[in-house]
C-alpha positions in Angstrom: -24.1 9.7 -15.6 -21.3 9.7 -18.3 -19.2 12.3 -19.7 -18.4 12.2 -23.3 -14.6 12.7 -23.4 -14.5 11.9 -27.1 -17.1 14.7 -27.8 -14.6 17.1 -25.6 -11.6 16.3 -27.7 -13.5 16.6 -30.9 -14.5 20.1 -29.8 -10.9 21.1 -28.9 -9.8 19.7 -32.4 -12.0 21.6 -34.1 -11.0 24.8 -32.0 -7.3 24.5 -32.8 -7.3 22.7 -36.3 -6.3 26.0 -38.0 -3.0 26.4 -36.0 -1.3 23.6 -38.0 -0.2 21.9 -34.7 1.4 18.3 -34.9 1.4 17.6 -31.1 -0.9 19.0 -28.4 0.4 18.6 -24.7 -1.8 19.4 -22.1 -0.1 19.6 -18.4 -2.6 21.3 -16.3 -4.2 18.7 -13.7 -7.5 20.2 -14.3 -7.4 20.1 -17.9 -6.0 16.5 -18.1 -9.1 15.6 -16.1 -11.3 17.4 -18.1 -10.2 15.7 -21.3 -9.3 12.1 -19.8 -11.0 11.6 -16.6 -8.0 11.1 -14.8 -7.9 13.4 -11.7 -4.6 13.7 -10.0 -2.1 16.1 -8.6 1.2 15.0 -9.8 3.1 17.6 -7.6 6.6 17.9 -8.9 6.4 15.0 -11.3 5.4 15.1 -14.9 2.1 14.4 -16.2 0.7 15.2 -19.5 -2.1 14.3 -21.9 -0.6 14.2 -25.4 -2.5 14.3 -28.7 -0.3 13.4 -31.7 -2.6 14.8 -34.6 -0.3 13.6 -37.2 -1.7 9.9 -36.7 -4.8 10.6 -34.1 -2.9 8.9 -31.4 -3.6 9.9 -27.8 -1.4 9.2 -24.9 -1.5 9.9 -21.0 2.0 10.3 -19.3 1.7 9.7 -15.6 4.0 9.2 -12.8 4.8 5.3 -12.5 2.9 5.3 -9.1 -0.1 6.3 -10.6 -0.4 3.9 -13.5 -2.9 1.6 -12.2 -5.3 4.3 -11.1 -5.0 6.1 -14.3 -5.7 2.9 -16.3 -8.9 2.5 -14.3 -10.1 6.2 -14.6 -9.0 7.7 -18.0 -10.8 7.4 -21.2 -7.3 7.3 -23.0 -6.2 3.7 -23.1 -2.5 4.4 -23.8 -1.0 4.9 -20.4 2.7 5.8 -20.4 4.5 5.4 -17.0 7.2 7.4 -16.1 9.3 6.4 -13.1 11.3 8.8 -11.0 14.7 7.8 -12.7 13.4 8.5 -16.3 13.6 11.9 -18.0 10.0 12.3 -19.3 11.2 14.8 -22.2 13.4 12.1 -23.5 10.7 9.5 -23.4 8.4 12.0 -25.0 10.9 12.4 -27.7 11.2 8.5 -28.2 7.5 8.3 -28.7 6.8 11.1 -31.1 9.9 11.1 -33.2 12.0 13.9 -34.2 9.8 15.5 -36.8 7.5 17.5 -34.5 7.5 21.1 -35.6 4.5 22.6 -33.7 3.4 21.8 -30.2 0.0 23.0 -28.7 0.7 24.2 -25.3 -1.3 25.9 -22.4 1.2 28.9 -22.3 0.0 30.0 -18.8 1.1 26.5 -17.5 4.4 25.7 -18.8 7.2 26.9 -17.0 10.6 28.1 -18.5 12.3 24.8 -17.3 10.1 22.9 -19.2 10.1 24.8 -22.2 13.9 24.6 -22.2 13.6 20.9 -21.8 11.2 20.6 -24.8 13.7 22.7 -26.8 16.4 20.5 -26.0 14.6 17.4 -27.4 12.7 19.2 -29.9 15.3 21.7 -31.3 13.3 23.0 -34.2 9.9 23.2 -32.8 7.6 26.2 -32.4 4.6 26.6 -29.9 1.0 27.7 -30.1 -0.8 28.7 -27.3 -4.4 26.4 -27.0 -5.1 28.2 -23.5 -7.7 30.1 -25.1 -9.4 27.3 -26.8 -9.4 25.3 -23.7 -10.7 28.1 -21.7 -13.5 28.7 -24.1 -14.5 25.2 -23.8 -14.6 24.9 -20.2 -16.5 28.1 -19.8 -19.7 26.7 -20.8 -20.9 24.0 -18.6 -23.1 21.0 -19.6 -26.1 20.1 -17.9 -24.2 16.9 -16.7 -21.3 19.1 -15.0 -24.3 21.2 -13.3 -25.5 17.9 -11.8 -22.0 17.2 -10.4 -21.7 20.8 -9.1 -25.1 20.6 -7.6 -23.9 17.6 -5.7 -21.0 19.8 -4.5 -23.4 22.5 -3.4 -25.6 20.1 -1.6 -22.7 18.5 0.6 -21.4 21.9 1.4 -24.9 23.2 2.6 -25.3 20.1 4.6 -21.8 20.7 6.2 -23.0 24.6 7.0 -26.1 23.4 8.6 -24.7 21.1 10.9 -21.5 23.0 11.5 -23.1 26.2 12.8 -24.9 24.1 15.5 -21.5 23.6 17.0 -20.8 27.5 17.3 -20.5 28.8 21.0 -19.0 31.6 22.8 -15.3 30.8 23.7 -14.8 28.7 20.7 -11.9 29.6 18.2 -12.1 30.2 14.4 -9.6 27.3 14.2 -11.7 24.8 16.1 -14.5 25.4 14.0 -12.6 25.2 10.8 -11.6 21.6 12.1 -15.3 20.7 12.7 -16.4 22.0 9.3 -13.7 20.0 7.5 -14.5 17.0 9.4 -18.1 17.2 8.3 -17.0 17.4 4.7 -15.6 14.1 4.8 -18.4 12.5 6.6 -20.9 13.8 4.2 -19.0 12.5 1.2 -16.7 15.3 -0.2 -13.2 14.3 -1.2 -12.1 17.2 0.8 -12.2 21.1 0.8 -12.0 22.9 -2.4 -9.7 25.7 -1.0 -8.7 26.7 2.6 -11.7 27.0 4.8 -12.2 30.6 5.7 -13.9 31.1 9.2 -13.6 34.8 10.4 -15.0 36.2 13.5 -15.5 39.9 14.9 -13.3 42.5 13.4 -11.6 39.8 11.3 -14.7 39.3 9.2 -13.4 42.6 7.5 -10.7 40.5 5.8 -12.1 39.0 2.7 -9.4 36.3 2.7 -8.4 36.2 6.1 -6.9 33.0 7.8 -8.7 31.5 10.5 -6.6 31.7 13.9 -6.8 31.5 17.7 -9.4 34.4 17.9 -12.3 33.4 20.4 -15.8 33.8 19.5 -17.4 36.5 21.7 -21.1 37.6 21.7 -22.2 40.0 19.2 -19.4 38.9 16.8 -19.7 38.8 12.9 -19.0 35.2 11.8 -18.2 34.9 8.3 -17.8 31.5 6.7 -16.5 30.9 3.1 -15.8 27.3 2.1 -16.4 24.7 -0.3 -15.9 21.1 -1.3 -14.5 19.2 -4.1 -16.6 15.9 -4.8 -15.4 12.7 -5.6 -16.6 13.3 -9.2 -14.0 16.1 -9.3 -16.1 19.2 -9.1 -16.2 22.1 -6.5 -18.4 24.3 -4.5 -17.9 27.8 -3.0 -20.3 29.3 -0.7 -20.4 32.0 1.9 -22.8 33.1 4.7 -22.4 35.6 7.5 -23.9 35.0 10.8 -24.0 37.0 14.2 -23.2 35.2 17.6 -25.7 36.2 20.0 -27.1 39.6 19.7 -26.7 41.8 16.6 -26.5 45.7 16.9 -28.9 48.0 14.4 -25.6 48.7 12.5 -24.9 45.0 12.1 -28.3 44.6 10.8 -28.1 47.4 8.6 -24.8 46.1 6.8 -26.0 42.7 6.5 -29.4 43.7 4.8 -27.6 45.8 2.2 -25.2 43.0 1.4 -28.3 40.6 1.1 -30.0 43.4 -1.1 -26.9 43.7 -3.2 -26.7 39.9 -3.8 -30.5 39.5 -4.6 -29.9 42.7 -7.3 -26.8 40.7 -8.8 -28.8 37.4 -9.1 -31.6 39.0 -10.8 -29.6 40.9 -13.3 -28.3 37.4 -14.6 -29.5 36.2 -17.8 -28.0 35.6 -21.4 -27.4 38.4 -23.9 -26.4 41.0 -21.2 -22.8 42.1 -20.5 -21.3 40.4 -17.6 -20.3 43.6 -16.1 -24.0 44.5 -15.6 -24.2 41.8 -12.9 -21.3 43.4 -10.9 -22.7 46.9 -11.6 -26.2 45.8 -10.4 -25.0 44.4 -7.1 -22.4 47.4 -6.8 -25.2 50.0 -7.1 -27.1 48.8 -4.1 -23.8 49.1 -1.8 -22.8 52.4 -3.3 -26.2 54.0 -2.9 -26.2 52.9 0.8 -23.2 54.8 1.3 -20.6 51.8 1.7 -19.2 51.6 -1.6 -15.7 52.4 -0.4 -16.0 49.0 1.6 -16.6 46.7 -1.5 -13.7 46.9 -3.5 -13.5 43.3 -5.3 -15.3 42.0 -8.1 -18.7 40.4 -7.4 -18.0 37.0 -8.9 -16.1 34.3 -10.5 -16.6 31.1 -12.5 -16.1 27.7 -11.1 -16.2 24.1 -11.8 -13.5 21.8 -11.9 -11.6 24.3 -10.3 -12.8 26.8 -7.7 -11.6 29.8 -9.8 -12.5 29.5 -13.4 -13.5 31.8 -16.1 -15.8 33.9 -16.3 -14.8 37.0 -14.2 -17.6 39.1 -13.0 -16.2 42.6 -12.7 -17.4 46.1 -14.0 -15.2 46.1 -16.7 -16.0 42.9 -18.4 -17.7 43.4 -21.6 -18.2 39.7 -22.7 -21.7 39.0 -23.3 -23.2 36.4 -21.0 -24.4 33.1 -22.7 -26.4 29.8 -21.7 -23.9 27.5 -20.0 -22.1 30.1 -17.7 -21.6 29.0 -14.3 -20.5 31.7 -11.6 -20.7 33.1 -8.2 -22.4 36.3 -6.9 -20.9 37.4 -3.7 -21.1 41.2 -2.8 -19.6 42.1 0.5 -19.2 45.3 2.8 -15.7 45.0 4.6 -15.3 47.6 7.5 -11.7 47.9 9.0 -11.8 47.3 12.8 -15.5 46.6 12.7 -16.1 43.6 10.8 -17.7 42.4 7.5 -20.5 40.7 5.7 -20.3 38.6 2.3 -23.1 36.4 0.9 -22.1 34.2 -1.8 -24.4 32.0 -4.2 -23.5 29.8 -7.3 -25.7 30.7 -10.2 -26.0 29.0 -13.8 -27.4 30.5 -16.8 -29.5 27.8 -18.2 -30.4 26.5 -21.7 -33.3 29.1 -21.8 -30.9 31.7 -21.0 -32.4 32.3 -17.5 -30.8 32.3 -14.0 -30.6 29.1 -12.0 -29.5 29.6 -8.2 -27.8 26.3 -7.3 -27.4 27.2 -3.7 -30.2 27.3 -1.3 -29.0 27.7 2.1 -31.2 30.5 3.8 -30.0 34.1 3.6 -32.1 35.9 6.3 -29.9 37.0 9.0 -29.4 34.1 11.7 -28.2 34.7 15.1 -26.4 31.9 16.6 
């Protein structure tokens, strides 16, 4: 399976061609990967994919220690290494010359520090924001990308199936987290796509709680929200909630309400409808059950190369859904000092405008 990076660059150029840009400088590691195939976190060091539109030149600036791997992975052949002793902005000026008037940047990504450094070497430059064009392009996933995303889903579902076999009363959240993250590597992932969430008992009411030393007890909720990033650079994100031992009538009631909400949200998904309608459909189930005050977050978010991308699926988003969108549906009920339930799936609006659900891990309540 091969990504057509030249096609991606052509699409970007078409979107920004009216902005009179001389040079495009992309510094978000995720966007560098999207356009070049080189996937790296440079940490504090400078990394940038640069398109000199005046002469159709492509350059990939990388920390010197990454030169060889960049050369082997990147679509861009002109790799420019920067040692720790060099000033990347001086090197940029030397490569591009002084007659740069307009630079296209990801405005959300560039810090004031880097802007000042750019202005020092290009004193007469002005800036255009290319972030909207990039976001719009990355919003729609190709079928190739869906295959990569399905791989990430398949791995995390194998991890979950094996991981829950290890759950016993007396185990801690942190211990199960370690077991799950070991399984991620065992089953071929590069690592977790975000910090694994394992919450038990009353802590399951914390949507983004942190696993700790709480010990699993009989009758606990067990909420597991996690994902992997594959070696191909794509992420998964899934949540399932279980009961350890015996479930009470109220726990079963809450679980089934969230499951109905999850299914209502998924069933609403199709092209041509406003994104908010998916949130509203899921939220209506919880509201009508009397638990609306305990569901106070959006119903979903996009994901792909990053675990949180566009679109945002919330009740005020009037954007119309179209083929190619990929996002989560993840309603929940979170009751302080009692516990909570979240059920999260990944869905894709396919070429026919219909919903495809990539996640397949069973959603019927499981007692562990």
